[in-house]
C-alpha positions as CSV (number, residue, x, y, z in Angstrom):
1,M,0.0,0.0,0.0
2,L,1.0,3.6,-0.4
3,F,2.1,5.6,2.7
4,E,2.3,9.4,2.4
5,V,3.1,12.2,4.8
6,W,3.6,15.9,4.5
7,A,6.9,17.1,6.2
8,P,8.2,20.1,4.2
9,G,11.0,20.8,6.6
10,A,12.5,17.3,6.7
11,G,15.6,16.3,4.8
12,Q,14.9,12.6,5.4
13,V,11.7,10.7,6.3
14,D,11.6,7.0,7.2
15,L,8.5,4.8,7.4
16,L,8.7,2.5,10.4
17,L,6.5,-0.5,9.6
18,A,6.5,-3.2,12.3
19,D,10.3,-3.9,12.6
20,E,11.1,-2.6,9.1
21,R,12.5,0.8,8.3
22,V,11.7,2.0,4.8
23,A,13.3,5.2,3.4
24,M,10.6,7.4,1.9
25,R,11.1,9.4,-1.3
26,P,10.1,13.0,-2.1
27,A,6.8,12.9,-3.9
28,A,6.5,14.8,-7.2
29,R,2.9,15.6,-6.2
30,G,1.1,15.2,-2.9
31,P,-2.6,14.9,-2.1
32,G,-2.9,18.6,-1.0
33,G,-0.7,20.5,-3.5
34,G,1.5,20.8,-6.5
35,P,5.1,19.8,-7.2
36,G,7.7,20.4,-4.4
37,T,5.2,20.8,-1.6
38,G,7.0,18.6,1.0
39,W,5.2,15.3,0.5
40,W,7.0,12.0,1.0
41,Q,5.9,8.6,-0.2
42,A,6.8,4.9,0.2
43,E,5.2,1.6,-1.0
44,A,5.2,-1.2,1.4
45,E,3.2,-4.4,2.2
46,A,0.8,-3.8,5.0
47,G,-2.7,-4.8,5.9
48,H,-5.5,-3.9,8.3
49,G,-4.2,-3.4,11.9
50,V,-0.5,-3.2,11.0
51,R,1.3,-0.7,13.2
52,Y,3.5,2.1,11.7
53,G,4.9,5.5,12.2
54,F,7.3,8.1,10.7
55,S,10.7,9.2,11.7
56,L,11.9,12.7,10.6
57,D,15.7,13.2,10.1
58,G,16.5,10.1,12.3
59,G,14.3,11.3,15.2
60,P,11.8,9.3,17.2
61,V,8.9,7.4,15.7
62,L,5.9,9.6,15.5
63,P,2.2,8.7,14.7
64,D,0.9,9.5,11.3
65,P,-0.8,13.0,11.2
66,R,-3.6,11.3,9.1
67,S,-3.7,8.3,11.4
68,R,-7.1,6.5,11.2
69,R,-6.4,4.6,14.4
70,Q,-4.3,5.1,17.5
71,P,-4.6,1.8,19.4
72,D,-2.3,2.9,22.3
73,G,-3.4,6.5,22.4
74,P,-2.1,9.8,20.9
75,D,1.6,9.1,21.6
76,G,1.6,5.5,20.3
77,T,2.2,4.2,16.8
78,S,-0.6,4.3,14.2
79,A,-2.5,1.4,12.8
80,V,-3.7,0.8,9.2
81,V,-7.5,0.8,8.9
82,E,-9.1,-0.7,5.8
83,H,-12.5,0.9,5.9
84,E,-13.9,-1.4,3.2
85,R,-13.5,-4.4,5.5
86,F,-16.4,-3.2,7.6
87,V,-19.8,-4.8,6.6
88,W,-22.6,-2.3,6.8
89,R,-25.9,-3.8,7.6
90,E,-28.2,-0.9,7.0
91,P,-28.7,0.8,3.6
92,W,-28.7,4.5,4.1
93,T,-29.9,7.3,1.8
94,G,-29.3,10.1,4.4
95,R,-31.5,12.3,6.5
96,G,-31.1,16.1,6.0
97,L,-31.5,18.9,8.5
98,P,-35.1,20.2,7.5
99,G,-37.5,18.8,10.1
100,A,-34.7,17.6,12.4
101,V,-34.8,17.2,16.2
102,L,-31.3,16.7,17.4
103,Y,-30.0,15.0,20.6
104,E,-26.6,15.9,21.9
105,L,-24.8,13.2,23.8
106,H,-21.4,12.5,25.1
107,V,-20.3,8.8,24.6
108,G,-18.2,8.7,27.7
109,T,-21.1,9.7,30.1
110,F,-24.2,8.7,28.2
111,T,-23.8,5.3,30.0
112,D,-21.5,4.1,32.8
113,A,-19.6,1.9,30.4
114,G,-18.8,4.9,28.2
115,T,-18.6,3.1,24.9
116,F,-20.3,3.3,21.5
117,D,-21.8,-0.1,21.9
118,A,-23.3,0.7,25.3
119,A,-24.7,4.0,23.9
120,A,-26.2,2.1,20.9
121,G,-28.4,0.2,23.3
122,H,-30.5,3.3,23.9
123,L,-31.0,4.3,20.3
124,G,-34.4,2.6,20.1
125,Y,-35.6,4.8,23.0
126,L,-34.4,8.0,21.2
127,A,-36.2,7.0,18.0
128,E,-39.4,6.3,19.9
129,L,-39.0,9.7,21.6
130,G,-39.1,11.3,18.1
131,I,-35.4,12.3,17.8
132,T,-34.2,12.4,14.2
133,H,-30.4,12.9,14.7
134,V,-27.9,12.0,17.4
135,Q,-25.2,14.6,17.7
136,L,-22.0,13.0,19.2
137,M,-19.6,15.2,21.1
138,P,-16.0,14.9,19.8
139,V,-14.6,11.3,19.5
140,C,-11.1,11.9,18.2
141,P,-8.3,10.5,20.4
142,F,-7.2,12.5,23.5
143,P,-5.0,11.6,26.5
144,G,-6.3,9.1,29.0
145,R,-9.7,7.4,29.0
146,H,-12.2,10.1,30.0
147,G,-12.6,13.7,28.9
148,W,-15.0,16.0,27.1
149,G,-13.2,15.4,23.8
150,Y,-12.2,19.0,22.9
151,D,-8.6,18.2,23.6
152,G,-8.4,15.8,20.7
153,V,-5.0,15.5,18.9
154,A,-5.6,13.1,16.0
155,P,-8.4,14.6,13.9
156,W,-8.7,11.6,11.5
157,A,-8.9,8.9,14.2
158,V,-11.4,7.7,16.8
159,H,-10.8,7.4,20.5
160,E,-9.9,3.9,21.3
161,P,-11.6,3.5,24.8
162,Y,-14.9,4.4,23.1
163,G,-14.5,1.5,20.7
164,G,-12.2,2.9,18.0
165,P,-13.2,3.1,14.3
166,D,-15.2,-0.1,14.2
167,G,-17.1,1.0,17.3
168,L,-18.2,4.2,15.7
169,K,-19.2,2.4,12.6
170,R,-21.3,0.0,14.6
171,F,-23.0,2.9,16.4
172,V,-23.8,4.7,13.1
173,D,-25.1,1.5,11.5
174,A,-27.3,0.9,14.5
175,A,-28.6,4.5,14.5
176,H,-29.4,4.2,10.8
177,G,-31.3,1.0,11.6
178,H,-33.6,3.1,13.7
179,R,-33.8,5.8,11.0
180,L,-31.6,8.1,13.1
181,G,-29.1,10.4,11.4
182,V,-25.7,10.9,13.1
183,V,-23.9,14.2,13.5
184,L,-20.3,14.5,14.8
185,D,-18.8,17.4,16.7
186,V,-15.4,18.2,15.3
187,V,-12.7,20.6,16.4
188,H,-10.7,22.5,13.8
189,N,-9.7,25.5,15.8
190,H,-7.1,23.9,18.0
191,L,-5.6,20.6,19.1
192,G,-5.1,19.5,22.7
193,P,-2.0,20.4,24.8
194,S,-0.8,16.8,25.2
195,G,0.0,14.3,22.4
196,N,0.0,16.9,19.6
197,H,2.8,16.0,17.2
198,L,1.7,18.1,14.2
199,P,4.2,20.9,14.8
200,R,7.1,18.4,14.2
201,F,5.7,17.7,10.7
202,G,5.0,21.2,9.4
203,P,3.6,24.7,9.9
204,Y,0.1,23.5,11.1
205,F,0.0,26.4,13.7
206,T,0.9,30.0,13.8
207,E,1.9,32.5,16.5
208,R,0.4,35.4,14.5
209,Y,-3.0,34.7,16.1
210,R,-3.9,33.3,19.5
211,T,-7.0,31.3,20.7
212,P,-8.1,30.7,24.3
213,W,-6.3,27.4,24.0
214,G,-3.0,28.6,22.6
215,S,-1.6,28.9,19.1
216,A,-4.1,29.2,16.2
217,V,-4.3,26.9,13.3
218,N,-2.4,28.2,10.3
219,L,-5.1,28.9,7.7
220,D,-3.6,31.8,5.9
221,G,0.2,31.8,6.3
222,P,2.9,30.0,4.3
223,G,2.0,26.3,4.0
224,S,-1.6,27.0,4.8
225,D,-2.8,25.3,1.6
226,E,-1.8,21.9,3.1
227,V,-3.2,22.8,6.5
228,R,-6.6,23.7,5.0
229,A,-6.5,20.5,2.9
230,Y,-5.7,18.5,6.1
231,F,-8.8,19.6,8.1
232,T,-11.1,19.5,5.0
233,G,-9.9,16.0,4.3
234,S,-10.5,15.0,7.9
235,A,-14.1,16.3,7.7
236,L,-14.8,14.6,4.4
237,A,-13.3,11.3,5.6
238,F,-15.6,11.2,8.6
239,L,-18.7,11.9,6.4
240,R,-17.7,9.4,3.8
241,D,-16.0,6.5,5.7
242,Y,-18.4,6.5,8.7
243,R,-21.6,7.4,6.8
244,L,-22.2,10.4,9.0
245,D,-25.0,12.8,8.1
246,G,-23.5,16.1,9.3
247,L,-20.8,17.7,11.3
248,R,-21.0,20.3,14.1
249,L,-18.0,22.7,13.8
250,D,-16.7,23.8,17.2
251,A,-16.1,27.5,17.9
252,V,-15.6,28.6,14.3
253,H,-15.1,32.2,15.5
254,E,-11.6,31.1,16.5
255,L,-10.6,30.1,13.0
256,A,-8.4,33.1,12.1
257,D,-8.3,33.4,8.3
258,N,-7.5,36.5,6.3
259,R,-7.4,34.9,2.9
260,A,-9.9,36.2,0.3
261,R,-11.9,33.0,0.5
262,H,-12.5,31.8,4.0
263,F,-11.7,28.2,5.0
264,L,-15.3,27.6,6.0
265,A,-16.5,28.5,2.5
266,E,-14.1,26.0,1.0
267,L,-15.2,23.4,3.5
268,S,-18.9,23.9,2.9
269,E,-18.3,23.7,-0.9
270,S,-16.4,20.4,-0.5
271,V,-19.1,19.0,1.7
272,D,-21.8,20.0,-0.8
273,E,-19.7,18.3,-3.6
274,L,-19.4,15.1,-1.5
275,A,-23.2,15.1,-0.9
276,A,-23.7,15.3,-4.7
277,E,-21.2,12.5,-5.2
278,L,-22.8,10.2,-2.5
279,D,-26.3,11.2,-3.5
280,R,-27.4,11.9,0.1
281,P,-27.8,15.0,2.1
282,L,-24.9,16.3,4.2
283,F,-24.8,19.4,6.4
284,L,-22.5,21.5,8.6
285,I,-23.6,23.2,11.8
286,A,-21.4,26.0,13.2
287,E,-20.9,27.1,16.7
288,S,-20.2,30.8,16.3
289,D,-20.0,33.7,18.7
290,R,-20.0,36.3,16.0
291,N,-23.8,36.7,15.5
292,D,-22.9,37.1,11.8
293,P,-25.6,36.3,9.3
294,R,-22.9,35.5,6.7
295,T,-22.2,32.2,8.6
296,T,-25.3,30.5,7.1
297,L,-25.8,32.7,4.0
298,P,-25.3,30.7,0.8
299,R,-21.8,31.1,-0.8
300,G,-23.5,32.7,-3.9
301,A,-24.8,35.5,-1.6
302,N,-21.2,36.1,-0.3
303,G,-21.8,33.9,2.8
304,L,-19.9,31.0,4.1
305,G,-22.5,28.5,3.1
306,L,-22.8,26.6,6.4
307,H,-26.2,25.0,6.7
308,A,-27.0,26.0,10.3
309,Q,-25.5,27.5,13.5
310,W,-26.1,27.2,17.2
311,N,-28.1,30.2,18.6
312,D,-26.7,31.0,22.1
313,D,-28.7,34.2,22.2
314,F,-31.9,32.3,22.3
315,H,-30.5,30.1,25.0
316,H,-29.3,33.1,27.1
317,A,-32.7,34.8,26.9
318,L,-34.6,31.7,27.8
319,H,-32.2,30.9,30.7
320,A,-32.4,34.4,32.1
321,A,-36.2,34.3,31.8
322,L,-36.5,31.0,33.6
323,T,-33.8,31.3,36.3
324,G,-33.4,35.0,36.9
325,E,-29.7,34.7,36.6
326,S,-27.9,37.9,35.5
327,Q,-24.2,37.2,35.9
328,G,-21.7,37.5,33.1
329,Y,-23.2,37.3,29.6
330,Y,-26.7,36.9,31.0
331,A,-26.7,40.5,32.1
332,D,-28.1,42.1,28.9
333,F,-30.8,39.4,28.6
334,A,-31.8,39.6,32.2
335,A,-32.7,43.3,32.1
336,A,-36.0,42.5,30.3
337,P,-35.9,38.7,29.8
338,T,-39.3,38.2,28.3
339,T,-38.6,41.0,25.8
340,A,-35.2,39.4,25.0
341,L,-36.9,36.1,24.5
342,A,-39.4,37.6,22.0
343,R,-36.5,39.4,20.2
344,T,-34.6,36.1,19.7
345,L,-37.6,34.1,18.7
346,T,-38.4,36.5,15.9
347,G,-34.9,37.7,14.8
348,A,-32.6,34.9,16.0
349,F,-30.0,37.3,17.4
350,F,-30.5,39.5,20.4
351,H,-27.2,41.3,19.7
352,D,-27.6,42.3,16.1
353,G,-25.5,45.4,16.2
354,T,-26.5,46.3,19.7
355,W,-24.3,47.1,22.7
356,S,-23.0,44.1,24.6
357,S,-22.1,44.9,28.1
358,F,-20.3,41.6,28.6
359,R,-18.0,42.4,25.6
360,G,-17.8,46.1,26.2
361,R,-18.7,46.9,22.6
362,H,-21.4,46.7,20.0
363,H,-21.9,43.2,18.6
364,G,-23.5,41.2,15.8
365,A,-25.6,42.1,12.7
366,P,-29.2,41.6,11.9
367,V,-30.5,38.6,10.0
368,D,-32.8,39.2,7.0
369,R,-36.0,37.8,8.5
370,S,-37.9,37.9,5.2
371,T,-35.6,35.4,3.5
372,T,-33.8,33.4,6.2
373,P,-35.2,30.0,7.0
374,A,-35.6,29.6,10.8
375,Q,-34.3,26.1,10.6
376,R,-30.8,27.5,10.0
377,F,-30.6,28.2,13.7
378,L,-30.5,25.6,16.5
379,G,-32.6,26.3,19.5
380,Y,-32.0,24.7,22.9
381,S,-32.4,25.3,26.6
382,Q,-29.3,23.2,27.6
383,T,-26.1,22.1,26.0
384,H,-22.8,20.6,27.1
385,D,-21.3,24.1,27.1
386,Q,-24.0,25.9,29.1
387,I,-24.1,23.2,31.7
388,G,-20.5,22.1,31.9
389,N,-19.0,25.5,32.0
390,R,-20.9,26.3,35.2
391,A,-18.6,25.8,38.3
392,R,-20.6,22.8,39.5
393,G,-22.2,21.7,36.2
394,E,-25.8,22.0,37.4
395,R,-28.5,21.1,34.9
396,L,-31.8,23.0,34.7
397,G,-33.3,19.9,36.3
398,T,-31.8,21.0,39.6
399,L,-32.4,24.8,39.1
400,L,-36.1,24.7,38.0
401,D,-39.2,22.8,38.8
402,E,-41.0,20.5,36.3
403,R,-43.5,23.2,35.1
404,Q,-40.7,25.6,34.3
405,L,-38.8,22.8,32.5
406,A,-42.0,22.2,30.5
407,C,-42.3,25.8,29.5
408,A,-38.7,25.7,28.2
409,A,-39.4,22.6,26.2
410,A,-42.5,24.1,24.6
411,L,-40.6,27.1,23.3
412,V,-37.7,24.9,22.1
413,L,-39.6,22.0,20.5
414,C,-42.6,24.0,19.1
415,G,-40.6,27.1,18.2
416,P,-39.1,28.3,15.0
417,F,-35.6,26.9,15.3
418,T,-34.2,23.4,14.7
419,P,-34.5,22.0,18.2
420,M,-31.7,20.3,20.1
421,L,-31.8,18.5,23.4
422,F,-28.9,17.6,25.7
423,M,-28.9,14.0,26.9
424,G,-31.3,13.4,29.8
425,E,-33.0,16.7,29.8
426,E,-36.2,15.1,28.5
427,W,-36.8,13.5,31.9
428,G,-35.3,16.4,33.9
429,A,-32.0,14.6,34.7
430,T,-30.5,15.9,37.9
431,T,-27.0,14.5,37.4
432,P,-24.5,17.3,36.9
433,W,-22.4,17.5,33.8
434,Q,-19.0,18.7,35.0
435,Y,-15.7,19.4,33.4
436,F,-13.5,16.3,33.7
437,T,-10.1,15.3,32.2
438,D,-7.7,12.4,32.4
439,H,-4.3,14.0,31.6
440,Q,-1.4,11.7,32.1
441,D,1.1,14.4,32.5
442,P,1.0,15.4,36.2
443,R,2.1,19.0,35.5
444,L,-0.6,19.5,32.9
445,A,-3.1,17.9,35.2
446,Q,-2.2,20.4,38.0
447,A,-2.3,23.3,35.6
448,V,-5.8,22.3,34.5
449,R,-6.9,22.1,38.2
450,D,-5.4,25.5,39.1
451,G,-6.8,27.2,35.9
452,R,-10.3,25.9,36.5
453,R,-10.3,27.2,40.1
454,A,-8.8,30.5,39.2
455,E,-11.4,31.0,36.4
456,F,-14.3,30.6,38.8
457,A,-12.6,32.4,41.8
458,A,-13.0,35.5,39.7
459,H,-16.7,35.0,39.8
460,G,-16.9,34.4,43.6
461,W,-16.6,30.6,43.8
462,T,-14.2,29.1,46.3
463,G,-11.7,26.4,45.3
464,D,-13.6,23.7,47.3
465,E,-16.8,24.4,45.2
466,V,-15.1,23.7,41.9
467,P,-14.8,19.9,41.2
468,D,-11.4,18.5,40.5
469,P,-11.4,17.7,36.7
470,Q,-8.8,14.9,37.3
471,D,-10.8,13.2,40.0
472,P,-12.5,10.1,38.5
473,A,-15.5,10.8,40.7
474,T,-16.1,14.0,38.6
475,R,-16.7,11.9,35.5
476,E,-18.7,9.4,37.5
477,R,-21.0,12.1,38.8
478,S,-21.6,13.2,35.3
479,C,-22.9,9.9,34.0
480,L,-26.6,9.7,33.3
481,R,-28.6,7.7,35.9
482,W,-31.0,5.9,33.5
483,P,-33.3,4.6,36.3
484,E,-34.1,8.2,37.1
485,R,-36.0,8.3,33.8
486,E,-38.6,5.9,35.2
487,H,-39.4,8.2,38.1
488,N,-40.2,11.3,35.9
489,G,-42.7,10.0,33.4
490,W,-44.7,13.2,33.3
491,L,-42.0,15.3,31.9
492,L,-40.8,12.6,29.5
493,E,-44.3,12.2,28.1
494,W,-44.5,16.0,27.7
495,Y,-41.4,16.0,25.6
496,R,-42.6,13.0,23.6
497,R,-45.9,14.8,22.9
498,L,-44.3,18.1,21.9
499,I,-41.9,16.4,19.5
500,A,-44.9,14.6,17.9
501,I,-46.7,17.9,17.5
502,R,-43.7,19.4,15.8
503,H,-43.4,16.5,13.4
504,T,-47.1,16.6,12.6
505,H,-48.0,20.2,12.4
506,L,-44.9,22.3,11.6
507,P,-44.0,22.6,7.9
508,H,-40.4,22.8,6.8
509,G,-38.9,25.9,5.4
510,L,-40.7,28.5,7.5
511,R,-38.9,31.9,7.6
512,L,-38.0,33.9,10.6
513,A,-40.7,36.4,9.4
514,D,-43.3,33.6,9.8
515,T,-42.9,33.8,13.6
516,A,-44.8,36.5,15.5
517,V,-44.6,37.0,19.3
518,A,-46.8,39.0,21.7
519,H,-45.6,39.3,25.3
520,D,-46.0,41.2,28.6
521,E,-42.8,41.9,30.5
522,E,-44.5,42.9,33.7
523,H,-46.8,39.8,33.9
524,R,-44.2,37.6,32.2
525,W,-46.3,35.8,29.6
526,L,-45.4,35.2,26.0
527,A,-47.4,33.9,23.1
528,M,-45.6,32.8,19.9
529,R,-47.4,32.1,16.6
530,H,-45.3,29.9,14.3
531,G,-46.8,28.3,11.3
532,P,-50.2,26.8,12.4
533,L,-49.1,26.6,16.0
534,T,-49.5,29.0,18.9
535,V,-47.3,28.4,22.0
536,A,-48.3,30.3,25.1
537,V,-46.2,30.3,28.3
538,N,-46.7,32.0,31.6
539,L,-43.3,32.3,33.4
540,H,-44.6,34.2,36.4
541,P,-43.8,32.2,39.6
542,E,-47.2,33.1,41.3
543,K,-49.7,34.9,39.2
544,S,-52.0,33.5,36.5
545,A,-52.1,35.3,33.1
546,R,-54.8,36.3,30.6
547,V,-53.1,35.8,27.2
548,P,-54.9,37.4,24.2
549,L,-54.7,35.1,21.2
550,G,-57.1,36.9,18.9
551,P,-60.4,35.8,17.2
552,A,-59.2,32.6,15.5
553,R,-60.5,29.4,16.9
554,H,-57.8,27.3,18.7
555,E,-57.6,23.6,19.6
556,V,-55.4,22.8,22.6
557,L,-53.0,20.1,21.6
558,A,-51.0,19.9,24.8
559,A,-50.9,21.7,28.1
560,T,-49.1,21.4,31.4
561,H,-52.5,21.6,33.2
562,R,-56.1,21.0,32.4
563,C,-56.6,23.8,29.9
564,P,-59.9,25.0,28.5
565,P,-59.7,26.6,25.0
566,P,-59.6,30.4,24.8
567,D,-62.7,32.4,25.7
568,A,-65.0,33.7,23.0
569,D,-62.9,36.9,22.8
570,G,-59.7,34.8,22.2
571,T,-58.3,35.1,25.8
572,L,-56.4,32.1,27.1
573,R,-56.1,31.7,30.9
574,L,-52.8,30.3,32.0
575,P,-51.8,29.5,35.6
576,A,-48.4,30.5,36.9
577,R,-45.5,28.5,35.5
578,S,-47.5,26.8,32.7
579,A,-47.5,26.3,29.0
580,A,-50.0,25.4,26.3
581,V,-49.6,24.5,22.6
582,L,-52.6,25.2,20.4
583,L,-53.5,24.6,16.8
584,R,-55.3,27.4,15.0
585,S,-58.4,25.5,13.6
586,R,-59.8,25.9,10.2
587,T,-63.3,25.4,11.5
588,T,-65.6,28.5,11.6
589,P,-66.9,29.9,14.9
590,G,-69.9,28.1,16.2
591,S,-69.1,24.8,14.5
592,G,-67.8,23.3,17.7
593,H,-64.6,21.5,18.6
594,G,-63.0,19.2,21.1
595,G,-63.0,19.5,24.9
596,P,-60.4,20.9,27.2
597,G,-57.5,19.6,25.2
598,R,-54.7,17.1,26.0
599,H,-52.7,17.7,29.1
600,V,-49.9,15.7,30.5
């Protein structure tokens, strides 16, 4: 087979294959560029599972930067993976983003076992719940056994303790058997601090920019053609070789790129081309802090062409309205939280050129409501970030009561955005989801401990209140307790009912302009009309609300309480901390309709 590696600064490169050393020859043309771009090649007999590595100028054996498998972790030798050996059981024509309900899960804490195979055992439950896509947090290799995955250092490989490449394939195949798509969270903006050997091979990083995690990826300096091809190739390989349906791109605002054509535009074009080649839909979801409409604008409209992005502004407004928290970035949303919620539901961004006190500057730009499909934004009340980056990792299940959780679910699942749940929220899981690591370097482990404590000390937390990321108990506390699901059937049935309503009644392709919201800041109620649905919530902790819905006849599809239909004048009566989802009926006044509506 042909072995290739990009090492433009090396004078000699050797392939170490089992006990054999093979001198590699300069390649006239490498996979990512033209003549003389620093590629080395060698032909050698090797099959599936054979270990190998590269030595630069007589130095130590290093893993392949494009390694598909690291059996002994990031610092070990690589192993050959023949993807065609895997026998797929399920034919798959893909499942696109329109109409999706996503479910974010972390393989290492979704079950106590923390493996792909163990997680696959719950896929039937997710399909029955109404989920359409499972979104896996990063699965590329990182030091130790347990971690969030955002310190991955081998972007073409799969974490061995989870089950390695075949484990991921079995999980995807099982998901497809339940008609579930699979989305993978990938990290292109940095690599982890331990086990990252890329700088030895070439200019993968640059000191001209900095990220919160260190040096930035070199996307626009000398050698950046190959660096861009490296990360694009990794993304395409996961979509193709593992039959994934989409990728979530972590923190794209940290991708510093001053070239005329942004890396993300090149990546989205490559993914669209692969979708055409495979004849199945593929999509990219960005996490972006920029509030920039260009992120999801088509490339032909001078956008980056990504298919969707997370909408943290909606989360912040909803969180502030539910919890009353006003620290940090919640401050602007907490000033008038119901108004902030209405603003994000109709315009996606709260900060669309407005002053951001947290940043100390104006931030964002407005989205064109008249042309932008609402499905381009993901809406959620909880994510790994928003839970895990709290000092103690508390979920909303410990901060709110069931009725408040139900109000949040109604706005997420029957609202304008593509909804996403975080594992366990559908039954109000009370297990925390805390930051945990398993660094093998004692100095790095201590630096992570100290950094985490110092970060939260600035916000008034004492060191004893911040869990030790290196303590195995921190990960164990973060594992879902599945028996807890059986004790909270009311909330679980509420989620199941709302998802079914969404699938049945909300058409795909609705624009942001198709959502209208009425609200009362003082009395803390909000009524959202989206497509044929009306969602009404009363977030007041004590007082009931009279919510005017207008003259149209409404049928109550679901409510947190026994809810009569609106009065003759269109007024809906909502108790404190309650929600109702209604369908605007086509029947004429006086023709009669059902009773008090379904409640859970």
